[in-house]
C-alpha positions in Angstrom: -5.6 208.3 134.7 -6.1 206.3 131.6 -6.4 202.6 132.1 -3.4 200.5 131.2 -3.8 198.2 128.1 -3.5 194.5 128.5 -0.4 192.8 127.0 -0.3 189.1 126.4 2.4 186.9 128.0 5.8 187.5 126.2 6.1 184.5 123.9 2.4 184.5 123.0 2.6 188.2 122.2 5.7 187.7 120.1 3.9 185.0 118.1 0.9 187.3 117.6 2.9 190.2 116.4 4.7 187.8 114.0 1.3 186.7 112.6 0.4 190.4 112.0 3.6 190.7 110.0 2.8 187.5 108.1 -0.6 188.9 107.1 1.1 192.2 106.1 -1.5 194.3 107.9 0.8 197.0 109.3 0.6 200.2 107.1 -1.2 198.2 104.4 -3.2 200.3 101.9 -6.9 200.6 102.5 -9.0 197.7 101.2 -12.4 198.5 99.6 -13.9 195.4 101.0 -12.9 196.3 104.6 -14.5 199.7 104.1 -17.7 198.0 102.9 -17.8 195.7 106.0 -17.3 198.6 108.6 -20.0 200.6 106.7 -22.4 197.6 106.9 -21.7 197.2 110.7 -22.3 200.9 111.3 -25.6 200.8 109.5 -26.7 197.4 110.9 -26.1 198.5 114.5 -27.0 202.2 114.0 -23.7 203.5 115.4 -21.6 206.4 114.1 -18.2 204.6 114.3 -17.1 201.2 113.1 -13.5 200.1 112.8 -11.3 197.1 111.8 -8.5 197.5 114.3 -5.1 195.8 114.1 -3.5 195.8 117.6 0.3 196.1 117.3 2.9 196.4 120.0 2.5 200.1 120.8 -0.4 201.2 118.7 -3.7 200.1 117.1 -4.0 200.7 113.3 -7.3 200.9 111.5 -7.4 198.7 108.4 -11.0 199.8 107.8 -12.9 202.7 109.4 -16.0 204.8 109.1 -17.0 207.8 111.3 -13.4 208.4 112.5 -10.8 210.6 110.9 -7.7 209.3 112.6 -5.9 206.1 111.3 -4.4 204.9 114.5 -4.2 205.5 118.3 -1.8 204.5 121.1 -2.3 200.9 122.3 -2.4 202.0 126.0 -5.7 203.8 125.6 -7.2 201.2 123.1 -10.4 199.4 124.0 -9.4 196.8 121.4 -6.3 195.7 123.4 -8.7 194.4 125.9 -11.0 192.8 123.3 -8.2 190.7 121.8 -7.8 189.0 125.2 -11.6 188.1 125.4 -12.9 184.7 124.5 -15.8 186.3 122.6 -17.2 189.7 121.9 -16.1 192.3 124.4 -19.1 194.6 125.3 -18.8 197.8 127.2 -22.4 199.2 127.5 -21.4 202.4 129.3 -17.7 203.2 129.5 -18.2 205.9 132.2 -19.6 203.3 134.5 -16.8 200.7 133.8 -13.7 201.3 136.1 -11.4 199.9 133.3 -12.3 202.8 131.0 -14.0 205.6 132.9 -10.9 207.8 133.0 -9.8 206.9 129.4 -9.1 210.0 127.3 -11.2 208.5 124.5 -14.1 208.5 126.9 -13.4 211.9 128.5 -12.6 213.5 125.1 -13.2 212.9 121.4 -14.8 210.6 120.2 -16.5 210.5 123.7 -16.9 206.7 123.8 -19.7 205.5 125.9 -20.6 202.2 124.1 -18.1 199.8 122.7 -18.4 196.2 121.3 -15.4 194.4 119.7 -15.3 191.0 118.1 -11.8 189.4 118.1 -10.4 188.6 114.6 -8.9 185.1 115.2 -7.1 183.7 112.2 -6.4 180.0 111.3 -3.2 179.9 113.4 -5.3 180.8 116.5 -3.8 184.2 116.9 -6.0 187.3 117.4 -4.7 190.1 115.2 -7.3 192.7 116.2 -11.0 193.4 116.2 -14.1 194.4 114.3 -15.6 197.0 116.7 -18.5 199.4 116.8 -18.5 202.6 118.9 -21.2 205.1 120.0 -21.2 208.2 122.2 -24.4 207.0 123.7 -24.7 204.1 126.2 -26.8 201.2 125.1 -27.6 197.5 125.7 -26.2 194.8 123.4 -27.9 191.5 123.7 -27.0 188.0 122.4 -28.6 188.5 119.0 -26.5 191.6 118.3 -23.4 189.8 119.6 -24.0 186.9 117.1 -24.4 189.4 114.3 -21.2 191.2 115.2 -19.4 187.8 115.4 -20.6 187.0 111.9 -19.4 190.2 110.5 -16.1 189.6 112.3 -15.9 186.2 110.6 -16.3 188.0 107.2 -13.3 190.1 108.0 -11.3 187.0 109.1 -12.2 185.2 105.9 -11.1 188.2 103.9 -7.8 188.2 105.7 -7.2 184.5 104.9 -8.2 185.0 101.3 -5.9 188.1 101.0 -3.0 186.2 102.6 -3.5 183.2 100.3 -3.6 185.4 97.2 -0.5 187.2 98.4 1.3 183.9 99.0 0.3 182.7 95.6 1.6 185.8 93.9 4.8 185.5 95.9 5.2 181.9 94.9 4.7 182.8 91.2 7.3 185.5 91.5 9.6 183.1 93.3 9.1 180.4 90.6 9.7 182.9 87.9 12.9 183.9 89.6 14.0 180.3 90.0 13.2 179.7 86.3 15.1 182.9 85.1 17.6 184.0 87.8 20.7 182.2 89.0 20.2 181.5 92.7 23.8 181.9 93.7 24.7 185.2 91.9 21.3 186.8 91.3 22.3 187.2 87.7 20.1 186.1 84.7 20.5 182.4 84.1 20.8 180.6 80.8 17.1 180.7 79.9 16.7 184.4 80.7 20.0 185.2 78.9 18.7 183.5 75.7 15.4 185.3 75.9 17.0 188.8 76.4 19.9 188.2 74.0 17.5 187.1 71.3 15.6 190.4 71.7 18.8 192.5 71.8 20.3 190.8 68.7 17.1 190.9 66.7 16.4 194.5 67.4 13.0 193.8 69.0 14.1 195.6 72.2 15.2 198.7 70.3 18.9 197.8 70.1 20.8 197.9 66.9 20.2 194.5 65.2 23.0 192.3 63.9 25.7 194.0 66.0 27.1 192.9 69.3 30.0 191.4 71.1 29.7 188.3 73.2 32.3 187.4 75.9 32.2 183.9 77.3 34.1 183.4 80.6 35.5 180.3 82.2 37.2 180.3 85.6 40.7 178.7 85.5 41.3 176.6 88.5 37.7 176.7 89.9 37.5 172.9 89.9 40.5 172.8 92.3 38.7 175.1 94.7 35.7 172.8 94.8 37.8 169.7 95.2 40.2 171.1 97.8 38.1 173.6 99.8 34.6 172.1 99.2 31.6 173.1 97.2 30.4 175.6 99.8 33.5 177.7 99.3 33.1 177.2 95.6 29.6 178.6 95.7 30.6 181.6 97.7 33.5 182.2 95.2 31.0 182.2 92.3 28.8 184.7 94.2 31.9 187.0 94.7 32.8 186.6 91.0 29.3 187.5 89.9 29.4 190.6 92.2 32.7 191.8 90.8 31.8 191.3 87.2 28.5 193.1 87.8 30.5 196.1 89.0 32.5 196.3 85.8 29.7 196.2 83.2 28.1 199.2 81.6 24.5 200.2 81.2 22.8 198.2 78.4 25.1 195.2 78.9 23.7 191.8 79.6 25.6 189.7 82.1 24.5 186.1 83.0 25.8 182.9 84.6 25.2 180.0 82.3 26.0 177.4 84.8 29.0 175.9 86.6 31.9 178.4 86.4 30.8 179.8 83.1 29.6 183.5 82.8 28.6 185.4 79.6 28.5 189.1 78.7 26.6 190.5 75.7 27.4 194.0 74.6 24.8 195.1 72.1 25.9 197.5 69.4 29.6 196.7 69.9 30.9 195.5 66.5 34.5 196.7 66.8 36.8 193.8 67.9 39.2 196.3 69.4 36.4 197.6 71.7 35.4 194.0 72.6 39.1 193.2 73.4 39.4 196.3 75.6 36.3 195.2 77.6 37.6 191.5 77.8 40.9 192.7 79.0 39.3 194.9 81.7 37.1 192.0 82.8 40.1 189.7 83.0 42.1 192.3 85.0 39.5 192.4 87.7 40.5 188.9 88.7 44.0 190.1 89.6 42.7 191.4 93.0 42.0 187.8 94.2 39.0 186.8 96.3 38.9 186.4 100.0 36.4 183.6 100.9 36.1 182.3 104.5 39.5 183.6 105.4 41.1 182.0 102.4 42.8 184.3 99.8 41.9 182.7 96.5 43.7 183.6 93.3 42.4 182.5 89.9 42.3 183.6 86.3 39.7 183.6 83.7 39.9 182.5 80.1 37.6 184.5 77.7 36.3 183.5 74.3 35.0 186.4 72.1 32.5 186.3 69.2 31.2 189.3 67.2 27.7 189.5 65.7 26.8 189.2 62.9 30.1 187.9 61.5 30.4 185.0 63.9 26.7 184.3 64.4 23.5 186.2 63.8 21.6 184.7 66.8 22.3 183.8 70.3 22.9 180.1 69.8 25.3 180.7 66.9 27.2 183.4 68.8 27.5 181.3 71.9 28.8 178.4 69.9 31.4 180.6 68.3 32.5 182.1 71.6 32.7 178.6 73.1 35.1 177.6 70.3 37.2 180.7 71.0 37.1 179.9 74.7 38.4 176.4 74.1 41.4 177.8 72.3 42.0 180.4 75.0 42.2 177.6 77.6 44.5 175.7 75.3 46.8 178.7 75.4 47.4 178.0 79.0 44.5 179.9 80.7 44.2 183.5 81.6 44.0 184.3 77.8 41.6 186.1 75.5 40.8 184.5 72.1 38.6 185.6 69.3 36.6 183.2 67.1 38.0 182.2 63.8 36.2 180.0 61.2 38.9 177.3 61.2 38.1 176.6 64.9 34.9 174.8 63.8 37.0 172.2 61.9 39.3 171.8 64.9 36.4 171.1 67.2 34.8 168.6 64.8 38.2 166.8 64.6 38.4 166.9 68.4 34.9 165.5 68.9 35.6 162.7 66.5 38.8 161.9 68.3 37.0 161.9 71.6 34.5 159.3 70.3 37.4 157.2 69.0 39.2 157.4 72.3 36.1 156.2 74.2 35.8 153.3 71.8 39.5 152.5 72.0 39.4 152.2 75.8 36.3 149.9 75.7 38.0 147.8 73.0 41.3 147.5 74.9 43.3 149.3 72.2 45.5 151.1 74.8 48.8 149.4 75.7 51.9 150.2 77.7 55.5 150.2 76.4 58.5 150.4 78.7 61.7 152.4 78.3 64.7 151.2 80.4 66.4 153.6 82.8 70.2 152.9 83.2 72.8 153.6 85.9 75.8 155.2 84.3 78.2 154.0 86.9 77.9 150.3 85.9 75.4 150.1 83.1 72.8 148.3 85.2 69.1 148.7 84.3 67.6 150.2 87.5 64.1 151.1 86.3 61.6 151.4 83.5 59.1 154.2 82.6 55.6 153.0 81.5 54.5 154.9 78.4 51.0 154.9 77.0 50.4 154.0 73.4 47.2 153.6 71.3 47.1 150.8 68.8 44.7 152.3 66.4 42.8 149.9 64.2 43.5 152.0 61.1 46.5 154.1 61.8 48.6 151.6 63.8 50.5 152.5 67.0 50.0 156.1 68.0 52.2 158.1 70.3 50.8 160.2 73.1 51.5 163.4 71.1 48.7 162.3 68.7 45.9 162.0 71.3 47.0 162.8 74.9 46.0 166.5 74.8 42.5 165.6 74.0 42.3 162.6 76.3 43.6 164.7 79.2 40.5 166.9 79.0 38.0 164.1 79.0 36.3 162.4 82.0 37.7 159.2 80.5 41.2 160.3 81.6 40.7 159.2 85.2 39.7 155.6 84.1 42.7 155.4 81.6 45.0 156.7 84.3 43.8 154.0 86.7 44.3 151.4 84.1 47.9 152.6 83.4 48.7 152.4 87.1 47.2 149.0 87.6 48.8 147.6 84.4 52.3 149.0 85.2 52.3 147.8 88.8 51.1 144.4 87.7 54.0 144.2 85.2 56.6 145.3 87.8 55.3 142.6 90.2 55.7 139.9 87.5 59.3 141.0 86.7 60.1 141.0 90.4 58.6 137.5 90.9 60.8 136.3 88.0 64.0 137.9 89.4 64.1 141.3 87.7 63.6 143.9 90.3 63.1 147.3 88.7 61.7 150.7 89.8 58.5 151.4 87.8 57.9 155.0 86.7 54.2 155.8 86.1 52.8 159.0 84.5 49.3 160.1 85.8 46.7 162.5 84.4 46.1 165.9 86.0 42.5 164.9 86.9 43.8 162.1 89.1 45.4 164.7 91.5 42.2 166.7 91.7 40.3 164.0 93.7 41.1 162.6 97.1 41.2 159.0 95.8 44.7 158.7 94.4 46.6 157.6 97.6 43.9 155.0 98.3 44.1 153.7 94.7 47.9 153.4 94.9 47.7 151.7 98.3 45.1 149.2 96.9 47.3 148.3 93.9 50.4 147.9 96.1 48.5 145.5 98.3 47.1 143.7 95.4 50.4 143.2 93.6 52.5 142.7 96.9 54.9 145.3 95.4 56.8 147.5 97.9 56.3 151.2 97.5 60.0 151.7 97.0 59.7 150.1 93.5 57.1 152.6 92.3 57.8 156.1 91.1 55.0 158.5 90.3 56.0 161.1 87.7 54.3 164.5 87.8 55.0 167.3 85.3 55.7 170.9 86.3 52.6 172.0 84.4 50.3 169.7 86.5 52.0 170.6 89.7 51.9 174.4 89.1 48.2 174.5 88.3 47.2 172.2 91.2 49.7 172.8 93.9 47.5 172.1 96.9 45.8 168.9 95.8 49.1 167.6 94.2 51.1 168.2 97.3 48.5 166.5 99.5 48.4 163.4 97.3 52.2 163.2 97.0 52.8 163.5 100.7 50.4 160.6 101.3 52.3 158.6 98.6 55.7 159.3 100.1 54.4 157.9 103.4 53.9 154.6 101.5 57.5 154.7 100.3 56.6 155.7 96.8 59.1 157.9 95.0 58.1 161.2 93.3 59.8 162.3 90.1 59.3 165.9 88.8 59.1 165.3 85.0 60.3 167.8 82.3 62.1 169.7 85.0 63.3 173.2 83.9 60.6 173.7 81.3 58.2 175.3 83.6 58.3 178.7 85.4 58.0 177.7 89.1 60.5 174.9 89.6 62.3 176.2 92.7 59.1 176.9 94.5 57.8 173.4 93.6 60.9 171.8 95.2 59.9 173.5 98.5 56.2 172.6 98.3 56.3 169.0 96.9 57.9 165.9 98.4 60.0 165.3 95.3 62.7 162.6 95.4 64.0 162.8 91.8 64.4 165.4 89.0 64.0 164.4 85.4 66.0 166.6 83.0 63.9 167.3 79.9 65.3 166.0 76.7 65.1 169.5 75.1 68.2 170.5 77.1 70.3 167.7 75.8 70.4 168.7 72.1 73.2 171.2 72.5 75.6 170.3 75.3 78.7 172.0 73.9 80.8 173.7 76.5 79.5 177.1 77.2 76.0 176.6 75.7 72.8 177.6 77.5 71.6 174.0 77.5 74.8 172.9 79.2 74.5 175.6 81.8 70.9 174.5 82.5 71.7 170.8 82.8 74.7 171.6 85.1 72.5 173.8 87.2 69.9 171.1 87.6 72.6 168.6 88.6 74.0 171.0 91.2 70.4 171.7 92.4 69.8 168.0 92.9 73.0 167.7 95.0 71.9 170.7 97.1 68.4 169.4 97.7 69.6 165.8 98.1 67.5 164.7 95.1 68.3 162.0 92.6 68.6 163.2 89.0 67.9 161.4 85.7 68.4 162.7 82.2 65.9 161.6 79.6 66.3 161.7 75.8 69.9 160.6 75.7 70.5 159.6 72.0 74.3 159.9 71.4 77.5 158.7 73.1 78.7 162.3 73.3 75.6 163.2 75.4 76.3 160.3 77.7 80.0 161.2 78.1 79.1 164.8 78.9 76.5 163.7 81.5 78.8 161.3 83.1 81.5 163.9 83.4 79.0 166.4 84.9 78.0 163.9 87.6 74.7 162.6 86.3 74.1 159.0 87.5 71.0 157.8 85.7 69.8 158.2 82.1 67.2 157.0 79.7 66.8 157.4 76.0 67.1 155.8 72.5 70.9 155.2 73.1 69.9 152.5 75.5 66.6 151.4 74.2 63.4 152.6 72.6 60.0 152.1 74.4 59.3 148.4 74.1 56.9 145.7 75.2 57.4 144.0 78.6 58.7 140.9 76.9 61.2 142.9 74.8 62.4 144.8 77.9 63.0 141.5 79.7 65.1 140.2 76.8 66.9 143.5 76.5 67.7 143.5 80.3 69.1 140.0 80.1 71.2 140.5 77.0 72.6 144.0 77.6 73.3 144.3 81.3 76.6 143.6 83.0 74.7 142.6 86.2 75.5 138.9 86.8 72.2 138.3 88.6 70.2 139.6 85.6 72.4 137.9 83.0 71.6 134.5 84.7 67.9 135.0 84.1 66.4 133.1 81.1 66.2 135.2 78.0 62.6 134.3 77.2 
C-alpha cells in the first residue's frame, strides 16, 4: 500500500493553501529561471531528476522540472508532502529501506525513486509552499555539506518567488491606480478624465472615426438628490450603479458612455451629425428610466433630463461640446425635468446673464439688500385682519425694489437659497412676535425654498425660532407650493408632519395649478388651501374658473380644511367669493405688500376690530 501523505492541521493548511494562491503558483506558466535552478541542482548533485514542487490540497505541481515528463502527481504519493512538514531538508537515502515509502508506487514503478532530498520553500509569511527536491533511482548518502548546498539553492527559489510576487503586486497596483485614475469606481464606466481623452481622439479623427461629426448627450438624474437625502448615500450609490448598468445596455458599438461625477452621465456618438438621429437615441435613453429601479427593496422612480449638442456645429472639441450640452441640459431641467433639449446659440447669453445674477444675489445677501414685505389676510365675515404673508423683495442698488419674479427662479437653484430661506423664517417670526407683544396677534405665513425641505434640519430650525421668539406654533403658517411638494413628497411630508406636531399650520399654495393636488391632500398634513389668483380673473357664472374655485371650496369643506383666496382685486370678486362660502381673502383690494410699520398702521386704521382700533397708529 502506498504511504499516506501528511496533511497539516486544518487552519494551518488553509493558510498555507491561501499563500499558494497569493503567490499565484497553481497552473502558472513555466519560468525560465526556475528551469535554470533545477538544471543547476541536477548537475551539482549528479542526479537525473530535479523538481520545484508546489504542494496543493490534492496534488503536487511542478513549477520547474528536469528529468521528468509529467507536470504533477497526486499528493498522497508525494515525497514532498512529507518534506514541507520537516524543519530542514528531508533526506531519504534509500526509499526501499524506509517504511514510509517502501510501498510507494513511485518507488515500485517509474521513476523508481531510491534517493530523495527536498528543501522546504518557506516564504516571508512563514508558510511552506513546496520544495526544491532532487531524485535518483540509486540510493546514496547525503551529508551536511550537500544539505547546505541544497538549502542555498532552495533559498534562491524562495527569493525568486518573493521577487516574482512583488513584481506582480507592483503591476497590479499600477493597473489599479490607472483604473482609479480613469474608471468610475461605482459604475465601472470611464470617468471624466478618460472620457475627455477618448472623446478628443474620436472627435479629432485620430482613432479612425469621422472627424468633426458626433452627437453628445448629457444626462442629469431628476430627483437623485432626494434619494440621497431621504434614503442615504449608500442607496444613492447603488442607484447610480444600476443606472450605469441600464444605460450601458442601451448603447451601440462605437458609442462612448461615461459618468462625469455626481448624477451626471454623458454619451458620445461619433459620426452622428443628424439631430433627428440624436433625438431618437436621447428619447430611447430617457424611456429606459420608465421601468424604475429596485434598490434594497425600494422601488425608485426617477426621470432624466438630457441636453444634446452636435459637433461641429455646437463645438469642435470635447470641452466646447460639453459646454454646449450643459447649457441645453440646464434648459431641459427648466422645462420641468424629464425633457430633452438641444443647444441653441442664444443659450450662452442666457447663462451669462444667469451667472451675473447669481453673483449679484450673493452680494445682495451679504450686503443686507433683501427685505420682507407683508400682505394682510382678511376674514370676510367681519373684515378683521387675521394674518399676513411674508413676501421676499430685493432692494437692488441700481434697479430699486425687485419682485421675486425677477430673481427667485435663479436664487432657488443656488446653495444660497437655504441661507436666504433661514433668514426669511427668522425675520418673519421676529416680526410676528413684535406685533404680538404690542397687541396685534396675527398668523404669519412664510414661504420656504425647495432645498429647505430636502434636509432634515427644517423642523429643528422652526422649533429653535419659536423658542427664541416665544411665539406659539399656532401663529405660524408654512406655505408650500404644489410644485415643491410633488417633486419632493417624502421629505416634504416628513418635515411637515414634524411641524404640525409643533402646532404650525400648513398651507398648500397655488392650489389647483399642479397635477397631483388630490393625492397631496392625502399625503401631506395640510391645514389650508390657497386658491391661486389665476382662477379669480373670470368668475362669471358658468365659467371654468368659477367651477374650479367652487370645487376647491367644496373640497376644503370635505377635507375639513380652511381655504383662502389670494389675488382678490375687485369688489365683484369679493362678492362672488363671499356668496360661494370663502371665508378668508388676500389681495390688492385690501392692501398691497407693505412694510411691517405700514401694515401696523393699515391694521389700526382699516379694521373694525375694537381691540386693534385701540392700538396706537404709530
